[in-house]
C-alpha positions in Angstrom: 15.3 75.3 33.5 19.1 74.1 32.7 20.0 70.9 34.4 16.1 70.0 34.7 15.5 66.6 34.9 12.1 66.0 32.6 9.4 64.2 34.4 7.4 62.4 30.9 4.0 62.6 33.2 3.9 66.1 32.8 4.3 66.5 28.9 0.9 65.4 27.3 0.2 62.9 24.3 -2.1 66.2 23.2 1.2 68.4 23.8 3.2 66.9 21.3 0.1 65.9 19.1 0.2 70.1 19.0 3.9 70.3 18.3 3.7 67.6 15.9 0.9 69.5 13.9 2.7 73.1 14.0 6.3 71.5 12.8 4.6 69.8 10.3 2.5 73.0 9.3 4.4 75.8 10.4 1.8 77.7 11.0 -0.2 78.0 14.1 -3.3 79.1 12.6 -3.0 76.1 10.6 -2.4 73.3 13.2 -4.9 74.8 15.2 -7.7 74.9 12.5 -6.6 71.0 11.6 -6.7 69.9 15.4 -10.1 72.0 16.0 -8.4 73.5 18.9 -8.1 77.6 19.3 -4.9 79.8 18.4 -4.5 80.6 21.9 -4.9 77.5 23.2 -2.6 75.8 20.6 0.7 78.4 21.5 0.3 78.3 24.9 0.0 74.3 25.7 3.5 74.3 23.2 4.5 77.1 25.1 3.8 74.3 28.7 5.8 71.7 26.4 8.8 74.4 25.7 9.0 75.0 29.7 9.0 71.0 30.5 11.3 70.6 28.1 13.1 74.0 29.1 14.6 74.8 25.5 12.2 76.5 22.8 11.4 73.9 19.7 10.1 77.2 17.7 11.4 80.6 16.6 8.5 83.0 16.5 10.6 85.5 13.1 8.2 87.8 11.1 4.7 86.5 12.5 6.1 82.5 10.6 7.2 79.8 13.2 10.6 78.2 12.5 11.8 75.1 13.8 15.1 75.9 15.9 18.0 73.3 15.8 16.1 71.4 19.0 12.9 71.4 17.4 14.2 69.4 14.7 15.9 66.7 16.7 12.6 66.7 18.8 10.5 66.0 15.9 11.1 62.3 14.5 10.9 61.4 18.6 7.3 63.4 19.4 5.8 61.2 16.8 7.6 58.1 17.6 5.9 58.1 21.4 3.0 59.0 19.1 2.5 56.4 17.3 3.8 53.8 19.5 1.1 54.8 22.3 -1.6 54.8 19.7 -0.1 51.3 18.5 0.1 50.0 21.6 -3.1 51.0 23.2 -5.3 49.8 19.7 -3.1 45.8 20.2 -3.9 46.2 24.1 -7.8 46.4 22.5 -7.9 44.1 20.0 -6.2 41.0 22.2 -7.6 41.6 25.3 -11.0 43.6 24.8 -13.2 43.8 22.1 -12.2 46.1 19.7 -12.5 45.4 16.2 -9.1 45.1 14.3 -8.0 47.5 12.5 -5.8 48.0 9.5 -2.9 50.4 10.2 -1.2 52.5 7.4 1.7 54.5 7.5 2.1 56.8 4.8 4.3 60.1 3.9 2.4 63.5 5.1 2.6 65.0 1.1 -0.2 62.2 0.0 -2.2 62.3 2.8 -4.9 64.5 1.0 -5.5 63.3 -2.3 -4.2 59.8 -1.7 -4.6 58.7 1.6 -7.5 60.1 2.7 -10.1 59.3 -0.6 -8.8 55.7 -0.4 -9.8 55.4 3.5 -13.2 57.0 2.5 -14.0 54.7 0.1 -12.7 51.6 1.9 -15.1 52.7 4.9 -17.8 52.1 2.4 -17.4 49.2 1.6 -16.1 47.3 4.8 -18.2 50.0 7.5 -17.5 47.5 10.1 -13.5 47.5 9.3 -11.3 50.7 11.3 -8.4 51.9 9.7 -5.4 54.0 11.6 -3.5 56.2 10.3 0.4 57.0 11.2 2.7 59.1 9.0 5.7 58.5 9.7 9.2 58.4 7.8 10.6 55.6 5.5 12.8 54.0 8.2 10.1 53.9 11.3 7.5 52.8 8.3 10.0 49.7 7.4 10.3 48.8 11.3 6.6 48.8 12.2 6.1 46.6 9.4 8.9 44.5 10.8 7.4 44.2 14.2 3.9 43.7 12.9 2.6 47.1 13.7 1.5 48.5 10.4 -0.6 46.4 7.8 0.7 48.4 4.5 2.9 51.4 4.1 3.1 54.0 1.5 6.6 55.3 1.0 9.8 56.5 -1.6 12.8 54.3 -2.9 13.9 51.3 -0.5 16.9 49.6 -0.3 16.9 46.4 -2.4 17.6 44.7 1.3 14.4 45.8 2.0 12.4 45.0 -1.3 13.6 41.8 -0.6 12.0 41.4 2.5 8.9 42.7 1.8 6.3 42.5 -0.6 6.7 45.9 -2.7 3.9 47.6 -5.8 5.5 51.0 -7.8 2.2 53.2 -7.2 3.7 56.1 -9.3 6.2 58.5 -10.1 6.7 61.8 -9.6 9.2 64.5 -10.0 12.3 65.8 -8.2 12.1 69.9 -8.1 14.8 71.8 -7.1 14.0 73.7 -3.5 15.6 77.4 -3.4 15.0 80.2 -0.2 12.7 82.7 -1.9 15.6 85.0 -2.0 17.8 83.0 -3.9 19.2 84.3 -7.3 17.7 81.5 -8.9 14.2 81.5 -7.3 12.4 83.7 -10.1 13.3 81.2 -12.6 10.9 79.2 -14.5 13.4 76.5 -14.8 17.0 75.8 -13.3 19.1 72.9 -14.9 20.6 71.2 -12.3 24.4 71.9 -13.0 23.1 75.3 -12.1 23.1 74.3 -8.5 26.9 72.7 -8.4 28.4 75.3 -5.5 25.5 75.3 -3.2 25.4 74.0 -0.1 23.2 71.2 -0.1 20.3 69.7 2.6 19.9 65.8 2.1 17.0 63.7 3.7 18.9 61.6 6.9 19.7 57.5 5.7 18.6 57.0 9.2 15.0 58.4 8.5 14.8 58.0 4.8 17.4 54.9 3.9 19.3 55.7 0.3 18.5 59.4 0.0 22.0 60.4 0.8 23.4 58.5 -2.1 20.4 58.6 -4.2 21.0 62.7 -4.2 24.5 61.6 -5.0 24.0 60.1 -8.0 21.7 62.6 -9.4 24.3 64.8 -8.5 26.8 62.9 -10.6 24.7 62.7 -13.7 25.3 66.2 -13.5 28.9 67.0 -13.1 29.1 67.8 -10.2 29.2 66.0 -6.1 27.2 67.7 -4.0 28.4 69.3 -0.8 25.8 68.0 1.6 25.8 70.4 4.6 22.8 69.6 6.7 20.8 66.7 6.7 16.9 66.3 8.2 14.3 63.6 9.7 11.7 65.0 7.2 10.0 66.6 4.2 8.7 69.1 6.5 12.6 69.6 8.0 13.8 70.1 4.6 11.4 73.2 3.9 12.1 74.5 6.9 15.7 74.6 6.8 16.2 75.7 3.3 13.9 78.9 4.4 15.7 79.6 7.6 19.1 78.3 7.4 19.8 78.4 3.4 21.1 76.1 0.9 19.2 74.7 -1.8 17.5 70.9 -1.8 16.2 68.5 -4.5 12.4 67.5 -3.7 9.9 65.4 -5.1 7.1 68.5 -7.4 4.1 66.3 -4.9 5.8 68.4 -1.8 4.9 71.6 -3.2 1.4 71.5 -1.7 3.0 71.3 1.5 3.0 75.2 3.7 6.5 76.2 2.3 6.7 80.2 2.7 9.8 81.0 2.5 11.1 79.0 0.5 10.1 78.1 -3.7 9.9 75.2 -5.5 11.5 75.2 -8.9 11.2 73.0 -11.7 14.7 71.1 -13.6 15.4 71.2 -17.0 15.3 68.0 -19.0 16.1 65.2 -18.2 14.3 65.3 -14.8 15.0 63.0 -11.9 11.9 60.8 -10.4 11.6 58.9 -7.3 9.2 56.0 -6.8 6.1 55.9 -4.6 6.0 52.3 -3.4 3.6 50.2 -1.7 5.1 47.5 0.9 3.3 44.9 2.4 4.8 41.8 5.1 5.2 39.2 2.9 2.3 36.9 4.0 -1.4 36.5 2.5 -3.6 39.2 3.3 -6.7 39.8 4.5 -9.8 40.7 2.4 -10.2 44.6 3.9 -6.2 44.3 3.3 -6.7 43.4 -0.7 -9.8 46.2 -0.9 -7.2 49.2 1.1 -4.3 48.7 -0.8 -6.0 48.6 -4.4 -7.9 51.5 -3.3 -4.6 53.1 -3.0 -3.2 51.8 -6.4 -6.0 53.0 -8.1 -5.9 56.4 -6.7 -2.3 56.6 -7.2 -2.6 55.9 -11.0 -5.2 58.9 -11.4 -2.8 61.0 -10.1 0.8 60.3 -12.2 -1.9 60.9 -14.9 -2.6 64.2 -13.9 
């Protein structure tokens, strides 16, 4: 396949969706269940996609799948392709067809099941004629789409002061950070770990390209513990961070809330106090919100407060 030019018409959107789901869950069976398809069908379509691209997107190791370097590179691009296509189609239907106005909500994956889904379910009961489209995107992509009026609201983590000045922001909750270690790490069985105990480790960070300010966020936390982290890898999503720590080693800081994501091969270890935290924000354009959007954002804020109380 080397040197082959990919004809994008040969790569179908359902193949991209299958790849994204498998990459997020790091499990063919879990992704197939989520997408309501059989495991053989999902595996077959991913194999077809790999054939069209001419690269392997996953390594299959001891009945587990892990993203290859090519898979980690392609995941945010696949997300963007699917998101742009769905957004463009919906905007076309609204402006030139008879489709009802749809609220577009961006969010971070770990908050889908316990925050986004319950809020949207309750919203639909209150506004049965309204629709909500959901987009699982990293913070930078959410902010860019807010600027371009392709999202109506976004749920994301810490953002820069310049972004705060451009948007209306509301702190939903704060979440404790935890150490993320390979399951065979010497400290993996500890109940708690001091951040300073990881000073000589190789660190994995979320990239500034997708998570603005996260590299400096990691550095500032480690410097408060008395060391500068040796950052050897940067990734574009929380699922890629889990996969990188599992397959390539290294350690990371990650919100404890992300522990409900599939993470076979790595472990979350609580940190000894003082424990650093990260903000979860609701971000909206600086304009008057519609009645429907006000209802949706109020429900999100109420549920986030309940989750924070534990």
